[in-house]
Structure formats: C-alpha cells, structure tokens
N, C-alpha and C positions, 0 to 999 in steps of 0.2 A: 790938218784937223787936229783940234788939239788934246794933248795928252788925256782931257779931262773927257773930252769926248769919245776917246777910243775906247777908254775902260768902263764905259756907262753902259754897254751893251753885257758887258762880262758879267757885272755885278748883278746885273738884273738875271742873269742866266743863274748864277751862284744862290740867288735869293730863292729861285722857282725850284731849286733841285732841293735846297735845304728845306723850304716848306712841303714839298713831296714825301721826303724820307721823315719829317716828322710824323707828317698823317699815318705813313705806313708802319712805322715805329708803334704809335700809338694804337694803330689796328692788330697789329702782331701781340702786343703785350696784353691789349683788352681781351683777344682771343682767349692767351693763356691764363690769363683772371678768370674767364667764363669755363675754362675747360678745368682750373683747380677751384671753382665754386660746384661745379659739376660732380666731380670728385667727390669732393667735401661734403654734399648733400648728398650722394647716394651711399658713402661710405659711413655720414654721420648719423645723418636726419632717418635717409631712406621711409620716406612717408609710404612708397608704394609697396614695403614689405618687400622689398628685392632681395635683401639678406636672409630674413626669413625665409623665403621662397627658397634661397639655394640651402640652406639649413634642411629644411623640411625634406627636399628631396634627397639628403644623404642621411636622414634619421628614418630608424626603422623601429617600429614598435610590438611587443611581442606579449603576445598574453600569458600570465602563470595563473592556469586555472586554481580555485579553491580547491582545497579538498573536501568532498562532500562527506557531512557527516554520518555516525553510524549510527544501526539501528540497532538495537540492546534486547533481550529478552528479561523478563522480572530480575534475574539475576546477574545481569551485566553478561551474559553470553552474546556473543557478537552474530548478528544475522545477517549486515549489510556493513561492507566498510569501503572506502575508497583508498587506493596505493597509488603514488605518482611513480609515473612512467616514463620512457622517456622516445621519442622517434629520432633515429640518427638520420640528418639529412647532409648534403652536401649540395654545394654552386659549385656546378659543372666547370663551367666559364672561368673560375677562379684557380682550378687546382691549377699547381705549379710547384715547384723547388721551395721551401719556404727554410728557416732559420730555427734551431730550438736551442734552447741553453739546457745545460744537463748539470747533474752534480759531481759528475767526473773531470768537468772543463768548464773554466771562466770565461771563453770563448763559445758563440754559437755553434752549433754544429748543423750542417746544412742536410736537408732530409728531402728527397726524390720521392714524385708519388708511387714509385714501385716499390721504394721502402715503406710509406705508409700505408699501401695494401696489405702487406704482409704483417704489418702491425694491428691492421683494423680486422685483417681475416681472424686472427689468432685471437682477439678480445671478442669480438661478435659471434666467434664459433662458426665462421662462413668459409665457403674456399674462397683461393684467392680470386680465380675468374668471375666471381659470382660480384665479388668486392671491386675487381676491375672495372665490371661493365657498369657496376652503378657510379664510378667516378668519370666515367669516359663521358663525353658528349660536353654538347652547350647552354645545357637548361641550368635556368637561376636556383632549383628548387628540385631536388630529386632526394626521394627515401633510400637510405641504405639497409638501413633496420628497423623495422617497429617496436615499438613497446619492450623497451630493453628496461632493465633495474638502474635505479638509481646509481649502485656499485658500480654497473657496468659502462655506464654514462660518465664517472668519473673517471672512469680508466679510459675511456677515448677523448675525455676533456685534456686528459696529462698530458698527448702525445703533441698538442700546441699547435695542431693544423690550421690556419686560419679561415679555410675553408669549410671543416666539419663543424657541425652546429648538433645542438640537442633540443627537439622542440617537446616542451613539457605538456605529458597529457595527463590525466586523473582517470583509472581505470576501477570501475564497481565491482567489486566481488563476493560472494554470497555463499561462504564456508560450509553452509548447512545444506546447500540444494532444495530438495524439496521438503524438507522442515521447514512448516511454516511458508511456503512459498506463494502461496494464494495469500496470505495476509501482508507479510513482506513487499510483496509486489516486484515490479521491477523499472528501475529509472531507462527510458528511453526519449531521446530527444533527437528527432530526423530534420534533415530539411526537405523541404517539401516546394515543388516548382509552383511558382503561382502563375507564371507567362511564360508558354514555352518558348516563344518568340523572342522573348527579352532576357532570357533567363533568370529571372529574378526569383529568387528564393524565399521561401517564409521558416523560419521554425518551429515546428508542431510538438507538442509533448504527447505523447505515446503512455507515457508511465501510467502505472496502476496499483491500486495498494497504497500500503503508508508511504512509500516511495511517492506518490502522486499528493495525499493528501497532507501530508507533512512535509513539502516539497519545500516550501517556503523558509523553513527553520534548517532543513538537510544542504541548501542550496550553499550558501557561503557567497562569498562576494570575491570576483576573481580582482587579480592583482596585476601590475604590467610591468616590462622592463623598457626602458627606452634606450637606444644608442646609435651611435653613429656609424656611417660607412665610409668608406672611400671610395674615389670613380671606378674603382675594378670590383666592388663591391664586398669588400672584405671591412670587417669590425675596426675601428678604429682605435686598439689600447688605449689610449690617453686622452681620447673624443669625448664629449659629453655624455654620460650616462646616469638615466636615474631610474631608480627599482622603487616601486610602490609594493608593499609585499600583498597577498592575497591574504583574504580573512577566512579562514574555515569554516564549513558549516556545523552546527550544532547538532550533537548526536539525539536521537529520542529512544528512552527508553520504553519498552509496551508493557503491559500486564503478563503476555503471553510468558508462559512456563514451556520455555524447551524441552522441558523432559517430559511433562504431560501431554506435551504437542507431538513430537515423535511417538510416543506412546497410543495416544489415542487413534492417530494416522493408519500403524500397522494393525490395530485392532478392526478398524472402519475398512479397511483396505482386503483384507481378509476376511469378513463377512461378505461385503459387496462380490470377492470373487467367488466364496462358497454358493451365494444367493444366486451367480449371475445377474446383479441388482446393476442397472444402468448407472448408477452412484450411492455413495453411501457418505454420510456425513456425521461429525459425531461436536459438541460444544460442551465446553467445561465452564463455570463461572463460579465465581465464589457471589453468595448469593447478598453477601452482608455491603459490598459496594458496589455490585455489578462489575467486576474485573473478569474481564475473559482471558482466561488460562489456556485455552484451547479451541483454534475452529479448524477442525480437522476433516478431509474430503478423502476418499479411496482414490483418488488421482488428481493431483496437482502438478502445477508447473515447478518448474526448478529456473529461479531468476538468471541465471546465469547459463542457461543452454541457448544456442542458437533457435532451436523450435521448438513448440509444445501447442497445447491445444487451445483454443481461444475459452475454450467452457472450462478449463482450469486455471483461469487469470486471476477470479475471485473467487472470495469460499461460498460454496452453495449455501450453506446455513443463512445467507444473506441476498443471493439473485436470485434461488429457487423458491418457487410460491407455490400452492399446492393445497387441495382441500386437508384440512389435519385431521380429520375423523375425532376419532372418541378423546383425544386428550383435549379437546374444546369442551368435554363435559364438566372440564373441573371450572372454568367460567361462568357456566351455566349454574354448578352445584353453589359456588362463591356467592353468585347476583341471588342464588335462591335464601340463602342463609344471610344474606346483607340485607334483604328485602322484609326479613322476618316469615318468610314464606314456609320454613321448613327447617327442621334439625336433623343432624345426621341420625338420629333414630325414629323419624318421623315415617309412619308406613303407608303405603299407597298398595292398591289394590291392581297388582298390575296383570294387566290379559296377556293370553297368548299371544295374540297380535293388535295392537292398537287402531280402532277404527274411529277417526276423527276427521272431519270434514271431507268425508268421502276419500278420503286418504290413509292407505294402511302404511303404518308404521311396524316393521318386524327388528329383532334381534339376531346376533350373528349363533345363536344357538335354540333349540327349540325347547321349548318349556311348557308345560299346563301355566293355569292363571296360577297366579302366587300373592301374597301377603307380604312386600319387600318395603324394608326399611331404604333409606335414602345411601345410606353404606353399602345394603346389598345391591341395590341400583348402580352404584358406580363402580365396585367390586367387581362384577359381572359385566361391565359396560352395556346395561341394557338400553337400548334406544328408546323399548317404549315407556319405561318407567321415567327416562329423564326427560322426554316431552310432556307427561302428565305434571311432573314438578315444576318444569319451567313453563308451562301454559298457565301458570298463575301468572306471568310478567307479561305486559301487553306489548306487542309488537313494537312500538316504538322503544318502550323500555329495555326491552331484547338487544335493536340497535344501538341503542345509547352504552348498554355494557359491553358489546363490541368495539364501539370506539373508545371507549373508557379505556380500556386495557391496549388500547393503541393500534387495533386492527385497521389496516387501509391507511396506514401514518407510515412515516420513516421511522426507525428506532432514534438514527443520529450518531450511530454508529461512526468512527469516522474510518471508515471504509471506502472503496470505489464499488461501483455496480450494485448497491442496496437498492432491491426492490420494496414497494409498499403495499403490495398485497390489495387486495378486491374485497369491499364490505355496500355492494348495493345499498341504495336508500331504502327504506323499511317500507315505503310507500308505493315501491317499484316488487316487492318480493311476491310471489305467487303464490297460491293457497298453500303448497307443501312447503316451499323456501320458511316460511315464517315456523316451521317445526325444526327443518333439517338444520336449521342454525343452531339448534339445541344442541345438537352432537356433531357439526362440526364439516357437515355438509353444506353447500350452497354459500362458503366464503372462501378465499383463498388466502392464505399467509405463508412467510418466511418460517423456517424452524426459530431462528434467534425472535421474531414474533410470538410465539407458540410459547419459548422459555421463558418470555418474560413473565406472562401470567403466572406460571411454578416460582421464579423467582419473587414476586410479591407477595404467595403464600409461604414462603418460605422467611421473607423478611418481614415477617408480622404486618402484614399487610401493606406495605410500602413498597411501590415499584420504583425503581432506579433506572438510568440511563447509564446503558452498556458500557462499559469503559474499555479503551483497549491501548491511550497513551494513558504511562502512567510519570512520566517527568521528561520535560525537555532541560539537555544537558549542555551548557555554554563548554566551550573551549578552554577556560578555564578553570571547569569542575563543579560552577557553581550549578544547581539545579533547582528548576523551575518545576518543583512537584504540581501536577492534576490536582485540584480537589475536587473529592464526590461530590458530585451536584448535589441537590437537594431533591429528595424525593419526593413522589406524590402517591399521597395515601388512596389506596383501591378501595379496601373496605378494612372494617376494624380488624383490632388485633385478635379479638376474641373469634370474628367470622374466620379470620386466616387460620388461627390453630384448630377450630373445627372442620376448616377443610384438609389441611392437613392430616388430622385423622383420620378421614374419609379415604384420602392418597394412602395411607398405609394399610386400611384394611384392603386397596388393592391388592399390592405386595402379598402380604402373609394369610388372606383370604378370598381372595381371589385368582385373577389368572394369569399375574405377574408373579410369581413365586421364585422364576429364573432369577427376578431382579433383587432377590435378599442378599446379603453378604455377613460373613460372618463379624461377628461383634459389634455390629452398627445397623441401627434401627433403618429404616429403609421407605421414605414414602415417594410416590409417583402416580403414572398412569400409562396403560398402551393409547396405542392409537392406529388405526387402521381406516386408509380411505383407499376411495375408487379415483381414479385418472381417467381424463376424457384423453382421447388419441389426439394426435398434432391432425388439424386440417377437421377435425370430427366431432361429432357432437355423442358419441357412442364412448361410454365406458371399456377401456382394453386394460387396464393393470391397476397395479397397486402399490400405494405408501404406506411402509408400517413405520413406528415411531414406537419409543417410549423417553419420556421424560421425569426426572425423580429428583429427589434431594436426599440429603443425608449430613448428620444423625438427625433422625425426626424430630427429636424433642429440642437441639439446638441447633438447625441446619447451619451446616458452612458453604457445604459445595452442591450444583446443579450439575448435572450430566443429562444432555439429550442426544440419542441416537437415530438416526434416519435411514431406511433402506428405500430407494426409490425403483419402481417396475421391477421387483425380484421375480424369477421364473417359478412361481407359485401361486395358487389361489387362496383368499381369504379364508375359503372354509376349511384349508388344512392348519388346524390351529398349531400354533406352536414352532410350525416349521419355519416362518419366515419372521419371526419374532426378534426384537433387539434387546431383550432382558438381559440376558448372558453377558453381550458386548457394554450393558452400560452398566453392569456389574463389575466387570473387569478394570473399566476404565475409573469408577467411582472408588472401586478399593486401591488402587495407584496411586489415584490423586490424594484420597484420606492418609495412606501410609507416608506420600512424599512430605506431606506438611504434619505428618505427626500429631493427627487429631487424634483426642482419645475416643477411648471405645465407649459404646452406650452402658451404660450403669442400669437402664433402664428395660423392663421386656415392652414389647410393641403393644399398645393397647388396641383390645379387642372389641370391636363392637357388631353388635346382631344384625345381621342379613336380614333377618326374618322376622317378622312378629312374633310375638311370644307364643309356643304351641305350634308353629307352624315351619316347613322346610321347603327344599325344592319341589315337593311333590304337592304342593299346594295347601 
C-alpha cells in the first residue's frame, strides 16, 4: 500500500471531525447570541412590562387626605374644622436591629427593638408592655397608637426606625358642640357591605346639614405619596419617591351668628322645659336679605358626639310641619288688602259665633256681637271676623295666595331634611276647610315657611329666598360671596305697610303685649293650632307660636318662636305663649347689632267702629 493510500482515511476522519466541530461551535455561539438577545430584549425593550411589574410589586401608594374646609359663622368663628392626625403603625415582620445616625457620633449607632420599645413608650405615653405587644408578631400592618398629633408623629419619625410608619388622617372637630349643631351637621362617610359573600363594599354618605349640602366645596382633593420598598418590606431611602400634595377644601362662611344662635338655643330650651313641650324652636332672620342668624332648637345634636337622637339631626324649623294657626291670618290680611277688599279700619259686624254654610266658626274667647275693624279682628285673633273679610276671596284665590307665599313648596334653604308642607288643591277642600285655611287650619307648613310671610311684609312686600351661606372661601383667602337672590314681590309696599300696622296693633292693643321691647316698636302675631295625634284623626295637643319683626318703622330683624305640644290647653290664655321668649331673643339681637332705638311711638289703630267697644 502506497503512502498516499495509507493517509487518505486519516484525512477523511480529520475533515469529518472539523466539520462537526464547526457545526457545534456555531450552534453554541448562536445559543449564546440568543441568550444575549433575550437579555437585551428583557432588560431593554421589555414589551411585556416585566420591569414595570417588578417595580409595581415593590411600589406602595399612600393617600394623603385633604383637610376638609372649615365651617365658620358670619364673624369668622369656627364651627367645624379638620386637623391632621396620624396612626402610628408597624410592620411586625420587619422588626429588627437598625442603625441610626446621631448628632453625637459620625458613625451610625445600632438600635435594638428593645431599645426602640422604651423610646416609643415614652413618646406615645404607653406602657412598655403595650408597645412590645404591638411590635411582636408577623403582621405587615399593625396600629401601635391611633390619632396622634403631628408633633408626636415627628418625634416618632425622628427615631429613624424603618419599620415604623405614620398613617395620615384627617380628624373633624366641632369646637362649639351643640351650638348650631343641627345647622352645621355632621360629616360621616361609612363603608357599607354590598355583597356579604364577596366582601365588596361601597361608601355611603351619611352626612347631614351644611357638611352635606356644601360637601363638594368642603371636601378638597386627596394627594398621594408613592415610594418603593425592598423585599423585606422596608422603604428604600434612595428609591423613587413621588409626592402629589393634597388640595385642602374650601371654607364655608354661614350667615349664622354664633352669639345669637347660642342665646336663642338657651331661651327655647328653658321655655320648652318649663312647659314640658315636646320641642321648641326659634328662627332669627335679617328681613332685608333673608339671612338666617339662628335656627335654634330646644334639643339638638353635638356633631362631635358618638350618640345623639335622630330627631335632633336637622333644625325642626324646617323639618317639622304643623297647622300654623293664627299666624296665617297675616297672609289673609295681606291678601285682603292687596285685593282691595278692606283697609285696616274697615268695620265688620262680627257675631258672637259665625254660622256659614252650616258651619259654626267660633273665637278663642267669648264675646257678644261687635263692630270690629280689621285691626281689631287681627289684634284679638278672631276667627269669625277673619273668615268674614277673607270670604270675599274665592276659594281659588285663597289657594293661589297660599301657593304664592310658598306654602306646599320648599323654601330652597341649603340644609338637609326640609319638608315642603301640605296644601291640598282647592277643588278638594270640604265645606269647612275653605274657611279654616283663612286662619291657619287645614294646611301644614314649617316655622320657616310661616316666617317668610312676615319677612315679605317687613321687606316692603318682597319675599326673599332664605339664605344660610354667606361665602365660600378658597385656601388662598379668596372669597366668593353669595349674592342675595332677587326677591319676588308678594304685595305692594303700601299693602305691606298696612299689614305691619295691623301687626303692631296685635302687640300694643291686642293679646301679645308680652312681645313689647323697651325702646323699640314691635309688630307681630300669635298663633295657636291643634295637633292631630300620631296614627289618629283626633286632636290631642297644641302648637303655640309668635312671629314678629322690629323696629316696626324700619324692620331689621324677624324672630319666630314655636313650642310644640306644651302640657297646657289653649284656653289657658298666656300660659303657653311665646311672646316673652320672642322679646328676649329680639332684644338681644337688636343690641348685638347696635340697631338704633325707635324715635316714634307705635301707631294706634281703632279696634272698634266709632262709638263701639267690646260690649258691642
């Protein structure tokens, strides 16, 4: 065998091995290339968002609650405010030794959990045992102490423990307690179960009063803090952190005067207790712009208290409706004057009892037939004479006058719980109701609705929408003052003046002499109405009231006082009236606002026809 022949197989083997090695090497390099591309793909392009997902796992979002705006009285006194508080919390699973830098040493000092317990106990004013119990365990979230002040939180934060946190809260405070409590209302958002099996919940707004009606302005916008944590749950100091500051809510300034509100509450509470009435209420209003200075109840809630009566949550002056009784005679009088039917000195032959359409109309006192003027009829609150002069109005006119003055309609005051009352259609009135509506029976209305009749008379015949919001104030102090809504003319200025003249006769010549105030002319009207028992059609109680304005010659304020179901009878004249309470509240208000005293004497209008008296 030649040499060439001997070498050929060897060369074939070498070529075979080289080719295989080349293929294997190529595949290896290709594999490494794919791995590199995969790494570049994951780390650089990451189309599936794996990097974002990883970051999201270590990212925490903490809500920074906005401070709710303040509620202020007309003079800027705080009725409600929010303060910032913190819950001190711990991640128990991360409790361990940590290092802290101090001013005394450039090197960090190691702090043990035991040492931290002693420090926290001193700051939080807790026992060592309670703090230790809060830190022991494996929970990711545990409250150590609730509702601490920012000053306390800052001391805790200065300890530098990486597993101790401050959970920001906003705490609502009502510094004046029950003063204006039902007006201010209560801020309450609760979590309510939607589906018990799934655990799904929803937020339910249980707020009332201004806290609810002005909630959009008061609420503000929450901010948030976004930070990263490590695998062991500790915040990464150098990690990505973003802070969106909260936008605090705007403040709301009411027309309520805290001093007037407090005084009125004390007066009606004392009178309700004296008469053992179910409740009493008072309204104080500036007749020139409809501003409410006080909505007082004999019992009301403290918005900051844990428990209170549901009936005390809203002002009864707007929630409770009842037959107004004789205060409604002022509406009838104004309508009669405006329609040209009578004048204050127009005389009517008033019988001892009025028989009309087989109905007997009587008065609250016994009297013979008399020749009475309109002023005399209203001064002594005679149902008989009121029906005689009001009977000149058709049934439809009577209904239209009631509706014109807002009976059966909402007043529009910005509070929760308002009742609109009830005025049935005139076509549905029975024979008696067509007459009783003239003196305040057969209709139901709130004390505020009744008061608006008097406001219109005192404001030269123009009725205004009652207002309780004076301004909304931005965090930078910018004020958005609420303009007084344009009023509606109810009667002419001349009619309004005549009606005031008759109302003044009630106070100085009629049955409301207790409403007089030294130095000021007063005009007003008493009211007494029967109440139907609950679940019954039988009358078994009374509501007494007085609504008046002062000074008569240039009215500034209106005061209405109502007592519901006092334990006395309507025949006990003067025992359950509210004229004295009216005088107390009105006098206080006039003095607070330095209203000048009257310089003229009350106008005297004859109660009887010339040559006649109470004997006929």
